[in-house]
Structures are given as structure tokens and as C-alpha cells.
ZAMARGU-4260 file (C-alpha; in steps of 0.2 Angstrom, whole numbers, plus 5000, padded with zeros to 4 digits):
<rodrens>
0) 4993/4902/4841 | 5008/4909/4832 | 5024/4900/4827 | 5034/4909/4840 | 5022/4905/4854
5) 5021/4886/4848 | 5040/4885/4848 | 5042/4893/4865 | 5029/4882/4872 | 5037/4866/4864
10) 5054/4870/4873 | 5045/4874/4889 | 5035/4858/4888 | 5050/4847/4884 | 5058/4854/4900
15) 5043/4852/4911 | 5040/4834/4904 | 5057/4830/4912 | 5056/4841/4928 | 5038/4840/4932
20) 5026/4828/4924 | 5010/4835/4931 | 5014/4852/4923 | 5018/4844/4906 | 5000/4836/4905
25) 4992/4853/4911 | 5001/4863/4897 | 4997/4849/4885 | 4979/4851/4888 | 4979/4870/4888
30) 4988/4869/4871 | 4974/4859/4864 | 4961/4872/4869 | 4971/4887/4862 | 4971/4882/4844
35) 4965/4899/4836 | 4978/4904/4823 | 4985/4921/4826 | 4999/4930/4817 | 5011/4938/4829
40) 5023/4951/4822 | 5041/4954/4829 | 5047/4970/4837 | 5060/4972/4822 | 5046/4973/4809
45) 5033/4984/4817 | 5032/5002/4823 | 5030/5007/4841 | 5022/5024/4842 | 5013/5036/4854
50) 5002/5052/4853 | 5010/5068/4858 | 5003/5085/4861 | 4993/5096/4850 | 5000/5113/4853
55) 4990/5129/4850 | 4998/5142/4839 | 4993/5160/4840 | 4983/5170/4853 | 4966/5163/4849
60) 4963/5144/4852 | 4949/5133/4859 | 4955/5121/4872 | 4939/5110/4871 | 4943/5107/4853
65) 4961/5102/4856 | 4956/5090/4871 | 4942/5081/4861 | 4953/5079/4845 | 4966/5071/4855
70) 4954/5059/4864 | 4946/5054/4847 | 4962/5052/4838 | 4969/5041/4852 | 4953/5031/4851
75) 4955/5028/4833 | 4974/5024/4834 | 4970/5011/4848 | 4963/5000/4834 | 4979/5000/4823
80) 4985/4983/4817 | 5003/4979/4811 | 5010/4992/4823 | 5010/4995/4842 | 5001/5010/4847
85) 5006/5013/4865 | 4994/5027/4870 | 4995/5046/4874 | 5013/5049/4878 | 5011/5060/4893
90) 5000/5046/4901 | 5012/5032/4898 | 5023/5023/4911 | 5042/5026/4909 | 5045/5009/4901
95) 5032/5013/4888 | 5038/5030/4884 | 5055/5024/4882 | 5049/5010/4870 | 5040/5023/4859
100) 5050/5025/4842 | 5040/5039/4835 | 5029/5052/4843 | 5015/5059/4833 | 5010/5077/4837
105) 5006/5094/4829 | 5001/5112/4830 | 4984/5119/4828 | 4981/5137/4822 | 4964/5146/4823
110) 4963/5157/4807 | 4949/5168/4801 | 4939/5155/4791 | 4945/5139/4798 | 4958/5128/4807
115) 4976/5125/4801 | 4984/5109/4807 | 5003/5105/4804 | 5007/5086/4808 | 5024/5083/4817
120) 5033/5067/4820 | 5048/5065/4832 | 5059/5051/4828 | 5065/5046/4846 | 5081/5037/4841
125) 5088/5051/4831 | 5080/5065/4841 | 5074/5073/4825 | 5057/5081/4821 | 5049/5081/4804
130) 5034/5091/4799 | 5021/5085/4786 | 5010/5094/4774 | 4998/5106/4783 | 4979/5104/4781
135) 4966/5118/4782 | 4948/5114/4788 | 4934/5127/4787 | 4925/5130/4803 | 4909/5123/4795
140) 4918/5107/4791 | 4926/5105/4807 | 4916/5088/4810 | 4929/5081/4798 | 4944/5087/4808
145) 4947/5070/4816 | 4948/5061/4800 | 4959/5074/4791 | 4971/5076/4806 | 4973/5057/4808
150) 4975/5055/4789 | 4989/5069/4790 | 4998/5061/4805 | 4997/5043/4798 | 5003/5049/4781
155) 5018/5057/4789 | 5022/5041/4798 | 5020/5030/4783 | 5031/5042/4773 | 5044/5042/4787
160) 5045/5023/4785 | 5047/5024/4766 | 5059/5038/4765 | 5070/5031/4779 | 5069/5014/4771
165) 5065/5006/4788 | 5062/4988/4788 | 5045/4990/4795 | 5028/4985/4790 | 5015/4999/4786
170) 5002/5000/4799 | 4984/4996/4795 | 4975/5011/4801 | 4957/5012/4807 | 4949/5028/4802
175) 4932/5036/4806 | 4919/5030/4793 | 4910/5042/4782 | 4894/5038/4791 | 4901/5044/4808
180) 4908/5061/4802 | 4900/5074/4813 | 4891/5090/4807 | 4898/5106/4813 | 4885/5108/4827
185) 4888/5090/4833 | 4906/5092/4834 | 4905/5108/4844 | 4893/5099/4855 | 4905/5084/4857
190) 4920/5096/4861 | 4911/5101/4877 | 4913/5084/4884 | 4926/5082/4897 | 4931/5064/4900
195) 4938/5069/4917 | 4923/5079/4922 | 4911/5075/4936 | 4900/5060/4934 | 4884/5071/4935
200) 4891/5082/4922 | 4895/5068/4910 | 4878/5060/4913 | 4869/5076/4909 | 4880/5077/4893
205) 4875/5060/4886 | 4857/5064/4890 | 4858/5080/4880 | 4865/5073/4863 | 4855/5065/4850
210) 4869/5057/4839 | 4880/5042/4841 | 4897/5037/4836 | 4909/5023/4841 | 4919/5036/4851
215) 4904/5043/4860 | 4897/5026/4864 | 4914/5020/4870 | 4914/5035/4882 | 4896/5032/4887
220) 4900/5014/4892 | 4916/5020/4901 | 4905/5031/4912 | 4892/5018/4915 | 4906/5006/4921
225) 4911/5018/4934 | 4897/5012/4944 | 4905/4997/4952 | 4891/4986/4956 | 4887/4968/4950
230) 4870/4973/4945 | 4875/4987/4934 | 4889/4978/4926 | 4878/4963/4921 | 4866/4976/4913
235) 4880/4984/4903 | 4886/4967/4897 | 4869/4962/4892 | 4869/4976/4880 | 4887/4974/4874
240) 4891/4955/4874 | 4889/4948/4857 | 4882/4965/4850 | 4888/4965/4832 | 4884/4984/4830
245) 4897/4989/4843 | 4915/4990/4839 | 4927/4976/4845 | 4937/4989/4854 | 4922/4994/4864
250) 4917/4976/4868 | 4935/4972/4873 | 4936/4987/4885 | 4919/4983/4893 | 4924/4964/4896
255) 4941/4968/4903 | 4934/4981/4915 | 4921/4969/4921 | 4934/4956/4923 | 4945/4968/4933
260) 4930/4972/4944 | 4927/4953/4949 | 4946/4951/4951 | 4947/4965/4964 | 4932/4957/4972
265) 4941/4940/4973 | 4927/4932/4962 | 4940/4924/4951 | 4929/4912/4941 | 4919/4927/4935
270) 4935/4937/4932 | 4942/4922/4921 | 4925/4922/4911 | 4925/4940/4906 | 4944/4941/4903
275) 4942/4927/4891 | 4929/4937/4882 | 4941/4951/4881 | 4954/4940/4875 | 4943/4934/4861
280) 4939/4951/4855 | 4958/4955/4854 | 4961/4940/4844 | 4946/4943/4832 | 4953/4960/4828
285) 4971/4953/4826 | 4977/4965/4840 | 4987/4952/4849 | 5005/4960/4847 | 5000/4973/4860
290) 5002/4976/4879 | 4983/4976/4881 | 4983/4958/4875 | 4997/4953/4886 | 4988/4962/4901
295) 4972/4951/4897 | 4982/4935/4897 | 4990/4940/4913 | 4974/4944/4921 | 4968/4926/4916
300) 4983/4919/4923 | 4983/4929/4940 | 4964/4924/4942 | 4968/4906/4939 | 4982/4906/4952
305) 4972/4915/4965 | 4958/4903/4961 | 4969/4888/4965 | 4972/4882/4947 | 4991/4886/4947
310) 4996/4873/4934 | 4984/4879/4922 | 4989/4897/4925 | 5007/4894/4920 | 5002/4894/4901
315) 4994/4911/4902 | 5007/4919/4913 | 5021/4912/4902 | 5012/4918/4886 | 5010/4936/4894
320) 5028/4936/4899 | 5034/4932/4882 | 5024/4946/4874 | 5030/4958/4887 | 5048/4953/4884
325) 5045/4954/4865 | 5037/4971/4866 | 5052/4977/4877 | 5039/4980/4891 | 5045/4968/4904
330) 5049/4982/4916 | 5032/4990/4913 | 5021/4989/4929 | 5010/4976/4922 | 5025/4966/4915
335) 5033/4967/4932 | 5017/4961/4941 | 5015/4947/4928 | 5033/4941/4932 | 5029/4942/4951
340) 5014/4930/4949 | 5024/4919/4937 | 5039/4918/4949 | 5027/4913/4963 | 5018/4901/4953
345) 5034/4892/4948 | 5037/4890/4966 | 5020/4882/4968 | 5024/4869/4955 | 5041/4865/4963
350) 5052/4875/4951 | 5062/4883/4965 | 5077/4888/4955 | 5067/4896/4941 | 5056/4904/4954
355) 5071/4912/4963 | 5078/4918/4947 | 5062/4926/4941 | 5059/4935/4958 | 5077/4940/4960
360) 5075/4950/4943 | 5061/4960/4951 | 5072/4967/4965 | 5074/4986/4962 | 5060/4987/4950
365) 5046/4989/4962 | 5042/5007/4965 | 5032/5004/4981 | 5041/5001/4997 | 5028/4989/5004
370) 5028/4979/4988 | 5047/4977/4990 | 5045/4971/5008 | 5033/4957/5002 | 5044/4953/4988
375) 5059/4951/4999 | 5049/4940/5011 | 5044/4929/4996 | 5061/4928/4989 | 5068/4924/5006
380) 5055/4910/5008 | 5060/4902/4992 | 5079/4904/4996 | 5076/4895/5012 | 5067/4881/5004
385) 5082/4879/4992 | 5094/4878/5008 | 5102/4895/5005 | 5100/4900/5023 | 5114/4913/5023
390) 5106/4922/5008 | 5089/4921/5017 | 5096/4930/5033 | 5104/4943/5022 | 5088/4947/5013
395) 5077/4948/5028 | 5089/4960/5037 | 5087/4971/5022 | 5069/4969/5023 | 5069/4973/5042
400) 5077/4990/5038 | 5062/4994/5026 | 5050/4988/5039 | 5056/5001/5051 | 5058/5014/5038
405) 5039/5012/5036 | 5035/5010/5054 | 5026/4993/5052 | 5035/4981/5064 | 5019/4975/5071
410) 5011/4971/5055 | 5008/4953/5049 | 5021/4953/5036 | 5034/4959/5049 | 5029/4945/5061
415) 5029/4932/5047 | 5046/4937/5042 | 5052/4934/5060 | 5046/4916/5059 | 5056/4913/5043
420) 5071/4922/5050 | 5072/4911/5066 | 5071/4895/5055 | 5085/4901/5044 | 5096/4905/5060
425) 5092/4888/5067 | 5098/4880/5050 | 5114/4890/5051 | 5117/4882/5069 | 5111/4897/5079
430) 5097/4888/5088 | 5098/4900/5103 | 5095/4915/5091 | 5080/4906/5084 | 5073/4902/5101
435) 5075/4920/5106 | 5066/4927/5091 | 5051/4915/5093 | 5050/4918/5112 | 5049/4936/5108
440) 5034/4932/5097 | 5026/4922/5111 | 5030/4935/5124 | 5021/4948/5114 | 5005/4942/5120
445) 5007/4953/5136 | 5007/4968/5124 | 4993/4963/5112 | 4982/4949/5108 | 4994/4940/5096
450) 4988/4923/5103 | 4974/4923/5091 | 4985/4923/5076 | 4993/4909/5065 | 5010/4917/5068
455) 5009/4914/5087 | 5003/4896/5085 | 5018/4893/5073 | 5030/4901/5085 | 5024/4889/5099
460) 5026/4874/5087 | 5043/4879/5082 | 5048/4881/5100 | 5042/4864/5104 | 5054/4858/5090
465) 5069/4867/5097 | 5065/4860/5115 | 5063/4842/5108 | 5079/4844/5099 | 5088/4850/5115
470) 5081/4835/5124 | 5069/4846/5135 | 5054/4835/5133 | 5044/4844/5147 | 5046/4861/5139
475) 5043/4853/5122 | 5027/4845/5128 | 5021/4862/5136 | 5024/4872/5120 | 5015/4859/5110
480) 5000/4858/5121 | 4998/4877/5120 | 4999/4875/5101 | 4986/4861/5101 | 4974/4871/5112
485) 4974/4887/5101 | 4974/4878/5084 | 4958/4873/5074 | 4956/4854/5075 | 4959/4851/5056
490) 4975/4861/5056 | 4984/4853/5070 | 5000/4845/5065 | 5007/4830/5074 | 5020/4832/5087
495) 5036/4836/5078 | 5049/4823/5075 | 5060/4833/5064 | 5065/4851/5061 | 5051/4855/5048
500) 5047/4872/5055 | 5031/4882/5053 | 5036/4897/5042 | 5021/4901/5033 | 5019/4902/5014
505) 5024/4915/5000 | 5011/4929/4999 | 5003/4934/4982 | 5000/4951/4977 | 4982/4957/4980
510) 4980/4945/4995 | 4987/4958/5008 | 4981/4974/5015 | 4992/4989/5010 | 5000/4994/5026
515) 5001/5012/5020 | 4982/5015/5022 | 4982/5009/5040 | 4987/5020/5055 | 4990/5004/5066
520) 4992/4986/5062 | 4977/4974/5066 | 4985/4969/5083 | 4989/4987/5088 | 4972/4994/5083
525) 4963/4980/5093 | 4973/4984/5108 | 4970/5003/5107 | 4952/5000/5104 | 4950/4989/5119
530) 4953/5004/5130 | 4942/5017/5122 | 4924/5022/5125 | 4923/5012/5141 | 4914/5026/5151
535) 4904/5041/5147 | 4913/5056/5155 | 4897/5067/5156 | 4887/5053/5166 | 4900/5052/5180
540) 4902/5062/5196 | 4916/5074/5198 | 4925/5064/5211 | 4925/5048/5200 | 4931/5058/5185
545) 4945/5065/5196 | 4949/5049/5204 | 4968/5047/5207 | 4980/5043/5221 | 4998/5044/5226
550) 5011/5033/5217 | 4997/5027/5205 | 5007/5029/5189 | 5024/5026/5197 | 5029/5014/5183
555) 5030/5028/5171 | 5043/5036/5182 | 5052/5020/5183 | 5052/5018/5164 | 5058/5036/5161
560) 5071/5035/5175 | 5079/5019/5167 | 5080/5028/5150 | 5087/5044/5157 | 5099/5037/5170
565) 5116/5034/5162 | 5120/5021/5175 | 5105/5010/5172 | 5108/4993/5166 | 5097/4991/5150
570) 5093/4978/5138 | 5098/4981/5120 | 5081/4986/5115 | 5080/4999/5129 | 5097/5005/5124
575) 5091/5008/5106 | 5075/5016/5112 | 5085/5028/5123 | 5095/5032/5107 | 5080/5035/5097
580) 5072/5047/5110 | 5087/5056/5117 | 5102/5054/5107 | 5116/5062/5117 | 5110/5058/5135
585) 5120/5072/5143 | 5109/5085/5135 | 5093/5077/5143 | 5100/5076/5161 | 5086/5075/5174
590) 5073/5078/5160 | 5081/5093/5152 | 5074/5096/5134 | 5059/5085/5137 | 5041/5091/5137
595) 5029/5079/5146 | 5011/5082/5141 | 4999/5073/5154 | 4982/5073/5147 | 4968/5071/5160
600) 4979/5072/5176 | 4964/5073/5188 | 4967/5091/5192 | 4950/5093/5200 | 4954/5080/5214
605) 4949/5087/5231 | 4964/5080/5240 | 4977/5075/5227 | 4975/5087/5212 | 4987/5082/5198
610) 4997/5071/5210 | 5004/5059/5197 | 5010/5075/5187 | 5018/5082/5202 | 5027/5065/5204
615) 5034/5067/5187 | 5039/5085/5190 | 5048/5080/5206 | 5057/5066/5198 | 5063/5076/5184
620) 5065/5094/5189 | 5071/5100/5172 | 5057/5092/5163 | 5043/5104/5158 | 5027/5095/5164
625) 5011/5101/5156 | 4994/5097/5165 | 4982/5096/5150 | 4965/5096/5157 | 4947/5100/5150
630) 4942/5118/5153 | 4927/5113/5164 | 4939/5103/5175 | 4951/5117/5176 | 4937/5129/5181
635) 4932/5117/5195 | 4951/5116/5201 | 4952/5135/5202 | 4935/5136/5211 | 4935/5121/5223
640) 4952/5114/5226 | 4959/5121/5243 | 4972/5135/5241 | 4986/5126/5250 | 4984/5111/5238
645) 4985/5123/5223 | 5000/5132/5230 | 5009/5115/5233 | 5006/5111/5214 | 5011/5129/5209
650) 5027/5126/5219 | 5034/5116/5205 | 5042/5128/5194 | 5042/5116/5179 | 5023/5113/5179
655) 5011/5122/5167 | 4992/5120/5166 | 4984/5119/5148 | 4965/5121/5148 | 4960/5112/5132
660) 4952/5097/5124 | 4964/5082/5124 | 4958/5076/5107 | 4956/5093/5099 | 4968/5099/5085
665) 4985/5100/5093 | 4991/5116/5085 | 4975/5125/5089 | 4974/5119/5107 | 4992/5120/5112
670) 4997/5137/5103 | 4983/5147/5109 | 4990/5158/5124 | 4972/5160/5131 | 4972/5141/5135
675) 4987/5143/5147 | 4982/5146/5165 | 4999/5151/5173 | 5002/5167/5163 | 5018/5171/5171
680) 5026/5155/5165 | 5031/5153/5146 | 5023/5141/5135 | 5035/5126/5132 | 5043/5127/5115
685) 5042/5110/5107 | 5056/5113/5094 | 5070/5101/5095 | 5062/5093/5110 | 5058/5075/5115
690) 5039/5074/5118 | 5032/5062/5131 | 5013/5060/5132 | 5002/5051/5145 | 4984/5047/5144
695) 4980/5036/5159 | 4961/5034/5163 | 4957/5050/5153 | 4954/5051/5135 | 4960/5033/5133
700) 4944/5027/5142 | 4932/5041/5139 | 4934/5045/5121 | 4928/5033/5107 | 4941/5026/5095
705) 4933/5037/5081 | 4941/5051/5090 | 4957/5043/5096 | 4962/5037/5079 | 4962/5055/5072
710) 4970/5061/5088 | 4985/5049/5084 | 4986/5055/5066 | 4985/5073/5071 | 4999/5071/5084
715) 5010/5061/5071 | 5008/5075/5058 | 5010/5090/5070 | 5025/5082/5079 | 5033/5074/5065
720) 5050/5081/5068 | 5050/5077/5087 | 5053/5060/5094 | 5037/5055/5104 | 5034/5042/5118
725) 5016/5040/5122 | 5009/5031/5137 | 4991/5027/5131 | 4983/5018/5145 | 4994/5003/5148
730) 5002/5003/5131 | 5018/5011/5127 | 5020/5019/5109 | 5034/5026/5100 | 5034/5039/5086
735) 5052/5040/5079 | 5058/5057/5074 | 5054/5061/5056 | 5040/5048/5055 | 5021/5051/5057
740) 5016/5033/5062 | 5015/5027/5081 | 5022/5010/5084 | 5016/4999/5099 | 5032/4994/5108
745) 5027/4988/5125 | 5016/4990/5140 | 5015/4995/5158 | 5009/4984/5173 | 4991/4984/5179
750) 4996/4994/5194 | 4986/5010/5195 | 4974/5006/5180 | 4959/4999/5190 | 4946/5012/5187
755) 4934/5007/5201 | 4946/5004/5215 | 4963/5009/5221 | 4977/4997/5220 | 4996/4998/5219
760) 4998/4979/5216 | 5006/4974/5199 | 4999/4956/5201 | 5016/4949/5198 | 5019/4958/5182
765) 5036/4968/5179 | 5034/4987/5179 | 5035/4988/5160 | 5039/4976/5146 | 5046/4980/5129
770) 5044/4971/5112 | 5062/4970/5106 | 5057/4967/5088 | 5046/4983/5088 | 5060/4995/5093
775) 5073/4994/5079 | 5081/4983/5065 | 5097/4984/5076 | 5089/4972/5089 | 5088/4958/5076
780) 5104/4948/5079
</rodrens>
């Protein structure tokens, strides 16, 4: 351990001995274990450099040679000590590119008898470029190109340090040994290797060569590591671990790759084991003043944290942080991630002020919006524990904007944030706001199965606290009994005697599912899935498939009438939904500028063909109503339905009939003129229109989720520039203009959704219900 590390840890230990005794003893024990002496350089005395491009000069050149030379020289530079090689400049993160002081590059010219290479060095601070002495290598000696090019580059860097009188240590270079210099034919063969080629091509390549070098073995093991299975990785490590004939850099790479595999598999004990093996390889080769060493320490720390050993993790996370800071790479993605874990771990050991300071420093440094959403939740949680309730509310309001920007108000992180927001409002004296927020979570069970979640149980528990504080013992008892009924026995908290609300815990990276990869949240998907694939369309009789009756879907009309009626008294959430769908309501009077797509409208019904579509057309005479029906059902309508019933339907001038598959590609099905039955009526233009879609006892119950999921994705993509409202079975979904994701925002009553019998009874339910927290961040008080 270096003097710098020991001094840092001594200061930290003295502080923790005062502030938190258990942490002191944990660090003390770790220091005893970490006794290997290592010499750490300082950033002022070492060179930070990277490898630039090898540019071809002249009309004739060989791209394969340039590519393999760059790969092989980078491999050798990775093993440099007394300097920091950052990597190939074009592949570095911005912080690493900015940290590079010198960029090594050069030009290659193919001449009649050989290759001419001119080394170049760009000194970043002065923005000057210097050239070194050119070297010429005969074609028959091209196997020595790597050694000679690297020598010319390193000589140029050494000379730059000497001539500029830089107070820098001369790097200790690792060159290709004489025994590993390739013959001409071997080099030509190796130059055919493409590290980015297909797995099959790379396997075939290694089977075709009969020579071995450190570089080729490194590439071969990298290929083998791509097969991410425990059996394969064990086999690889059996060959590499403790094998003295292999380079330390290769052993480090293999150990770290295996550790990362186990880390992402959440097998943290094994991740720690292999990360420690990687750490030892770096220490043995004295490559500790390097971001890869910091990455390895950070990996050990992160694994310990997620394995529940948070106090032990502090040492590794702190050490990694100090190295990142010293290297000037605290803003590198890996440095930021380490700081994230470090900040959360400080919270776990009750260092709230330090934790908040660390996490605050990450704001604005995370490129991914979803990571920012989680960061703001975590920071808000810590600020709440510190009693800074106003700051908590402000942060959560900013987070809410991002939640709607990404269309994820029904994801777990959004609901978890509502719990915290309500608690902060209560602590600010706004108990009615807190009650309203938590009641909206409880109320959400009418829209989706939220009552299976911890968030729902926590909301019930918190409402019981509020009721108790407001001296409403009967309501408090009711909420608490519901909470007890739904909570696993070992997790039941006693009836609350204070205001210690359930607000969840900070959430560590790698423990959440990235929302960007999900079409719906778990709650939304479970609801949509519950409708789909209930019946097989082909096995049902015509009259069952076409079953409908008057006023069956009247709740749709009531909902739309409330939105389009300027005199309707609406809740704040409905007002915002109206604004999202229609903007200036005057333009949309009586359904103007709205296209209603009714998928599966029972057009083949012998008595009431498309009766629910006709009701929409009658209610909103300026709305273009499209009856989207399967071709087979349209044929039956044309052949079997009585002429007078068809004429009645045709009597609505705003009705169109589209003969197409409801789950087919939208653009293909909608824009084909041959799919439209009433040729004397124009195809509704969707540009700048509000789109309303309904699937009620059609594709929603006959198609499986494997077809419905792509259906929503296709609609979101094709109708991105349109605001879309979708009545899918009983669920109501919104796709805001400019977005591709649909959000579940509410539901309709049970009226008309009985598949096997006719009923207009709502069973005591309102015609529709809306989740206020799913509409807009403006709904949050």
C-alpha cells in the first residue's frame, strides 16, 4: 500500500473512529489484510498518453496491416509502467480523451521494397505536433514492424520529455521479445485477423494458425470469453489461473472478465474472488496507477455492497475513488459509477451528509436519463432522512418531469417516488396533499393489479398513520387491516404510533430493470396480458364473433364527450389530458380533426352491424369514424347483412370501412387504397390529427400478447407525431404527441365487456376512472 493511500486512510479512519465506531473497526481489519507494498506515482510525475491513428500515405496501402499494427502496439502499450496509457484515443470516453497529454500516431507509406513509417506525437497542451525519425522496413522483414514502430514511437515520447525538460518519469516500456517476432508469412497471416469479425470467422482463424504470441493468445482468450457460460469460463480459468507461461496482462484480463460475468449474474461472492485475482495481477506487474486497477478495486467494492458487506466495501470504493481523482478521471463513466456506489454506501453506514455531498456531485454527469431518474430518487431519499423536506420535494418535482419525458409514470421507480413525495409533503405540514397522493396509489388497483406490490402496502400503512394522527381510529384500523392482510407475516410492522412512514430504500445501480427496454411497466403489461388470447377467433361461430348490442360501449362516448365538451366540469387530470389530446378545443368541436379507428366493430352482426361505431359517428358528426374489420368479416357483411341495415350505416357520411388486419403493419394496412370499401369517400388523412383507437372484444381478446405487443410498438412508431388515445378492452392508454410509448392512464367500467352475455350494468363502477399521477407532472401538487 502506498504512502498516499495510507495517509488518506489514516485521516478517514480517525474521522470514522469518532463518527462511526463499527466502520473504524471494519477499515482497521481491512488495512491489516491489504499489506502488499505498492509504489504509486503522482499525476505530476507521469505521462498520460494515448494511441492515435496510423494514416496511410500514397495511393497503395493495406488496411489489414494498419489495423493489426494498431491492435498489437496498443496491446504492448497496455503493459507500460511509470506512465498511464489510456488506450486507443478514438475509443476513449471524453474524460479520458481530455486527460491524454500526448497522442502517439504516425503515417505509413507503402513503397516498392518495403514500408516507411514516420512517428508523430501531438502534444495536447500546446496543440503542437512533432515528427520523429522515419523508419524503413523491408517487406520480407515486416514481422518486425510492431517492434520497430513501437520503438520509434516510444523514442519520440522519451525525447519529447527530455527536450522539453518535463518533470516526468521516463516510462518503462514493454516490447515484443525477440522470440515472438513473426516471420513475414506469419505476420501476413496474422494481419488477416479482424478482432471485430464474426465469432465463426475468428474461430476458424485461430484453428488455421500454427504459431503463438502473447498477442494472439490474448485475442484467442478474448474470443473464448465471449461464450458467457459458467462451464466455459471455468474451463478458461483452469488454463489461465496460475499459469506462469502466460502474460500477467492476459491473466488480469481473463480474471476481470470472469468477475464481471459473475457480477452481472448477481453471484457476488464469485465476482469478488475473480476480481481479487485480477487485482493481484495488476499489483504484481506494478500497474496500479491506472484506471484499470481502479476499475478492479471498484468492482470488488460494488460486489461487496450488493453482497451485503457494505462496511468492508468502503475501503475498496474509497481507494478506487482516490485513484480516479488522482488520475483526473472522476468524471469518467467508471469513476462516476464508483462515486454512485460510494455515496449510497456512505448512507448505509449513517454518513448522511457525506452521502448527500457525494451524490449531489453526480447531478448533471449521468448521460442516461433513466439513471438520472434513479439518482434523483436516491438523493431525495437521503435529503428526506436529513430533514431537508423542501429540497426533497423540489428534487422529486424535477424527477417527475423526466418520468413523463420518458413515459414511465407507471414504472416502479415512479410509484416509489410518490411514496417519498407524500412523506415529504406531510413533514412540510401538507397532510392533505400526502393523503391525496397515497390514496391515488391505493385507488390505482381499479386500473391494474398494484395491490400485489410493496408500494401499495406501504401506501396503506402510511394512510393508517395519517388517519391515526387525524384521530380517525376507524379509518386507521381499516387501512392497517388491509395492510396486514396483504403483507407477508415476517414483514408486518406494528400499528404505527408515530410518523415513521414507509418510503422504501435507496436503489443501487444494477438492481433495477432499465425502463428503456420495456414497452410497458410490469403493472401495465400484466393488465394488457390479462385480456389477450382468451378466445380463438377461428373456433367461434359467426354470430358469436359479431356479438354486439346497442349502447354496449356508451362509456367511450361519455368519456370523449367530457373531453370535447367545453362546458364539462373536469378534474385537473382530465383537463390536462384534454390539453394533451386536443390543445385548442375550438378546433376539435364535435369531433373535428379527430380520426376514430374502431378495430373489430362487429360489422357482420345480422341486426346491429357496427352499432357501437354508428353511436360514435352520431355523437360526433365531425369525427371521421373508421370501421376496421377483418377482410373475411367485411365479405360476410357485404353478402349477408340486410340492404336496409347497410344503407343505415352508409347514411353516416363520416363513416369509412377498412378491410384489413387489426394487428398488421399500420402503414401497409391503412394506406392501401384497395383496403377501403367505400371508394367514393376519401381515406382520412392522419396528419396533424388526434387519433382515437378502440379494440373492445376484438383483437384485445382474440390475439395473443405476442401479437399485441408489436402492435403497440408499431402504432407508437407510425403515429409518433400524433396524440393517440387507445381504448384497449377496459383499459385507457395515452400516447402523447412526439412519443412512442403508450401509458396506461385509466379504465372504463365493466359495462358491455361481458363476452358471453349482454349487460348494461356497471356493477356500481363509475363510467371511467383516471390515474392522476399517470397523466402529467402538472398533476403533482
